[in-house]
C-alpha positions in Angstrom: 42.5 -11.4 -16.1 43.3 -13.0 -12.9 41.1 -14.4 -9.9 40.1 -11.1 -8.0 39.4 -9.1 -11.2 36.9 -12.3 -11.9 35.5 -12.0 -8.7 35.0 -8.1 -8.5 33.5 -8.2 -11.7 30.9 -10.7 -10.9 29.8 -8.8 -7.9 29.6 -5.9 -9.5 26.9 -7.3 -11.9 25.3 -9.2 -9.4 24.8 -5.6 -7.4 23.8 -3.5 -11.0 21.4 -6.4 -11.7 20.0 -5.6 -8.4 19.8 -2.0 -8.6 18.0 -2.7 -12.0 15.2 -4.5 -10.5 14.8 -2.0 -7.5 13.1 0.9 -9.6 13.1 3.6 -7.8 10.0 6.3 -7.1 9.9 9.5 -8.4 11.6 11.6 -5.4 8.1 13.9 -5.5 6.1 10.5 -5.1 3.8 9.1 -7.5 0.8 9.7 -9.7 -2.7 7.8 -9.9 -1.6 6.6 -13.5 1.3 5.2 -12.1 -0.2 3.4 -8.7 -2.7 2.2 -10.9 -0.6 0.8 -13.4 1.7 -1.0 -10.5 -1.6 -2.4 -9.5 -2.6 -3.9 -12.6 0.4 -5.2 -13.4 0.7 -7.4 -9.9 -2.6 -8.4 -11.3 -5.1 -6.2 -9.3 -8.0 -4.2 -10.9 -7.5 -0.4 -10.2 -9.9 2.0 -11.1 -8.8 5.1 -11.2 -11.3 8.3 -10.1 -11.1 11.4 -8.2 -11.7 12.2 -4.3 -13.6 15.4 -3.1 -10.6 17.6 -3.4 -9.9 16.6 -6.7 -6.5 14.2 -6.0 -6.5 10.9 -7.4 -8.5 7.8 -5.8 -8.2 4.4 -6.6 -10.8 1.9 -6.1 -9.3 -2.2 -5.5 -9.9 -5.3 -4.5 -7.6 -7.8 -2.7 -8.2 -11.1 0.0 -11.8 -10.5 -1.3 -12.2 -7.5 0.2 -12.7 -3.8 -2.0 -10.3 -1.4 -0.6 -9.6 2.4 -1.7 -6.4 4.2 -2.4 -6.5 7.4 -1.1 -3.4 10.0 -2.4 -1.8 12.7 0.2 0.5 15.7 -0.2 -0.1 16.1 -3.6 1.4 18.3 -5.5 -0.1 21.1 -8.3 0.9 18.2 -10.9 -1.2 15.5 -8.9 2.4 13.2 -7.9 1.6 12.6 -4.2 4.1 11.8 -1.6 1.9 9.3 0.5 -0.7 6.9 0.0 -3.4 5.5 2.3 -4.9 2.1 1.6 -8.1 1.6 3.3 -11.3 -0.6 4.1 -14.5 -0.7 5.6 -17.2 -3.2 6.6 -20.8 -2.5 6.8 -21.7 -4.5 9.9 -25.2 -5.3 10.9 -24.2 -4.5 14.7 -21.3 -2.9 14.1 -17.9 -3.8 16.0 -17.3 -3.3 19.8 -14.7 -0.7 20.9 -13.3 -3.5 23.1 -12.6 -5.7 20.1 -11.4 -2.9 17.6 -8.7 -1.9 20.8 -7.6 -5.7 21.0 -6.8 -5.5 17.2 -5.2 -2.4 17.5 -2.8 -3.2 20.8 -2.1 -7.1 19.1 -1.0 -5.3 15.7 1.7 -3.0 14.2 0.8 -2.0 11.1 -3.2 -2.0 10.2 -4.9 0.1 12.5 -8.8 0.1 12.9 -11.4 2.8 13.8 -15.1 2.9 14.4 -17.4 5.4 12.2 -20.8 6.9 13.8 -22.2 3.4 13.5 -19.6 1.3 15.0 -18.4 0.1 11.8 -14.8 -0.6 11.4 -12.5 0.9 8.9 -8.9 -0.1 8.7 -5.9 1.9 7.5 -2.4 1.6 6.5 0.0 4.6 4.9 2.7 4.7 3.2 5.4 7.1 1.8 6.2 6.8 -1.8 8.4 9.4 -2.2 12.4 10.3 -1.2 14.3 7.3 -2.0 11.3 4.6 -2.2 11.3 1.7 -4.6 9.1 0.0 -6.4 10.2 -3.3 -4.5 9.2 -1.4 -1.6 6.0 -0.8 -2.3 5.7 -4.1 -3.3 6.5 -5.1 0.3 4.1 -2.4 1.6 1.5 -4.0 -0.1 2.1 -7.7 0.6 1.6 -6.4 4.7 -1.7 -4.8 3.8 -3.0 -7.5 2.0 -1.8 -10.4 4.2 -3.2 -7.9 7.1 -6.2 -7.3 5.4 -7.4 -11.0 5.5 -6.1 -11.5 8.9 -8.3 -8.6 10.1 -11.6 -10.2 7.9 -11.0 -13.2 9.9 -11.0 -11.1 13.2 -13.9 -9.5 12.5 -15.7 -12.8 11.1 -16.3 -11.3 8.1 
C-alpha cells in the first residue's frame, strides 16, 4: 500500500470516528423520554411530567438553580421540534426593568422577561430537528448552564 493510500485510509477512519460520535437527533425532533435520558446521561436530574396541553415537561437543575424544559412543535407521537430551557426567580422586591433591559442588551442567548410581580424569568430556545446532533445539543446546554450561572450573579441570587 502506498503512502497516499495509507493517508487516505487514516483520514477516512478519523472522519468516520467523528461521525459516529456526532449522533443525529431524529429529523422530527425529540421525545420527553429521549431528552430525560440525555440529561441523566450527563449527570443531571430529569423529572419528566406533562404541561397543560399534554406535551412533555422536564424539571431539572444546574448551577444550583432549578429549571424547566418545555417542548414545542410536538406531533401526535409527542416528538417535538423545539425545546425551551426556562428558569424563574421569586425575588422579594422583583427586578427593575432597567436591570432586565441591561441584561438583554449585553447578552445574546439567554433572554430575561419580568412577570406581573417583576420577578425575572430567563429562557433559551433550541431547535432539535432537521440535522441536529446530540453534540450540538450538548453545546446549547453548555450555553444555558453557563449563562444561568452568570444571570444568578447578575441579580445577586
